[in-house]
C-alpha positions as CSV (number, residue, x, y, z in Angstrom):
1,M,-0.2,0.0,0.0
2,R,1.4,3.5,-1.2
3,N,1.1,6.8,0.7
4,I,0.3,9.8,-0.3
5,T,0.6,13.3,0.4
6,V,-2.5,15.9,-0.7
7,S,-2.6,19.5,-0.3
8,V,-6.1,21.2,0.1
9,D,-7.6,24.2,1.3
10,D,-7.9,24.2,4.9
11,N,-11.9,25.2,4.3
12,I,-11.8,21.9,2.2
13,Y,-10.1,19.8,5.1
14,H,-12.3,21.0,7.4
15,R,-15.2,20.3,5.7
16,A,-14.1,16.5,4.7
17,R,-13.3,16.1,8.8
18,I,-16.7,17.2,9.1
19,R,-18.0,14.8,5.9
20,A,-15.7,11.9,7.6
21,A,-16.8,11.8,11.2
22,E,-20.7,12.1,9.6
23,L,-19.6,8.6,8.2
24,Q,-17.9,7.4,11.0
25,T,-14.3,7.0,8.9
26,S,-11.6,9.3,8.1
27,V,-10.3,11.9,5.8
28,S,-7.7,9.4,4.8
29,A,-10.7,6.5,3.9
30,L,-12.8,9.2,1.7
31,V,-9.5,10.2,-0.3
32,A,-8.7,6.3,-0.5
33,R,-12.5,5.5,-1.8
34,F,-12.6,8.3,-4.0
35,L,-9.7,7.3,-5.5
36,K,-10.2,3.4,-5.9
37,Q,-13.7,4.6,-7.5
38,T,-12.0,6.5,-9.8
39,A,-9.6,4.3,-10.8
40,D,-12.0,1.6,-11.6
41,E,-14.5,3.4,-13.9
42,E,-13.8,2.3,-17.5
43,T,-11.6,5.1,-19.6
44,N,-12.2,6.3,-22.7
45,R,-9.9,4.1,-24.5
46,E,-12.0,0.5,-22.4
47,R,-15.2,2.0,-23.9
48,L,-14.0,2.3,-27.0
49,K,-12.3,-1.3,-27.0
50,R,-15.7,-2.7,-25.2
51,M,-17.7,-1.1,-27.7
52,E,-15.3,-2.8,-31.0
53,R,-15.5,-6.1,-29.1
54,E,-19.2,-6.1,-28.4
55,T,-19.4,-5.1,-32.7
56,L,-17.8,-8.0,-34.3
57,E,-19.1,-10.3,-31.4
58,R,-22.3,-9.4,-33.1
59,I,-21.3,-9.1,-36.7
60,Q,-19.5,-12.8,-36.1
61,A,-22.7,-14.2,-34.3
62,R,-24.6,-13.4,-38.0
63,Q,-21.9,-15.9,-39.7
64,G,-22.8,-14.9,-43.3
65,S,-25.9,-13.4,-42.8
66,F,-24.2,-10.2,-42.7
67,S,-22.3,-8.6,-46.0
68,A,-21.4,-5.2,-47.5
69,G,-24.7,-5.1,-49.6
70,N,-26.9,-4.8,-46.4
71,R,-27.9,-1.5,-45.8
72,M,-28.7,0.2,-42.6
73,A,-31.6,2.5,-41.8
74,R,-31.2,5.6,-41.8
75,D,-32.1,5.9,-37.6
76,E,-29.3,3.3,-37.2
77,I,-26.6,5.5,-39.0
78,Y,-27.1,8.8,-36.9
79,D,-27.4,7.0,-33.5
80,R,-25.8,9.2,-31.7
81,H,-26.3,7.8,-28.6
82,A,-24.3,4.9,-29.5
83,L,-21.2,6.8,-30.1
84,R,-21.4,7.6,-26.4
């Protein structure tokens, strides 16, 4: 386990101590939890790799039913939610 030093404004530290007391924990535990959550989040690169893998799996699942001649509906082409 590594120790780190973090400099914060006195007001932030005071508020963090109050919050830690409310949660019956320490400021150090709050910071450690925050860093763990941040590190566990999927990075943009990981998300894109996952989406690529899922897309390839869907294409391979069709086994022969997918070809370059297949047409996508206009709504599928411009689905902005799929790009996020």
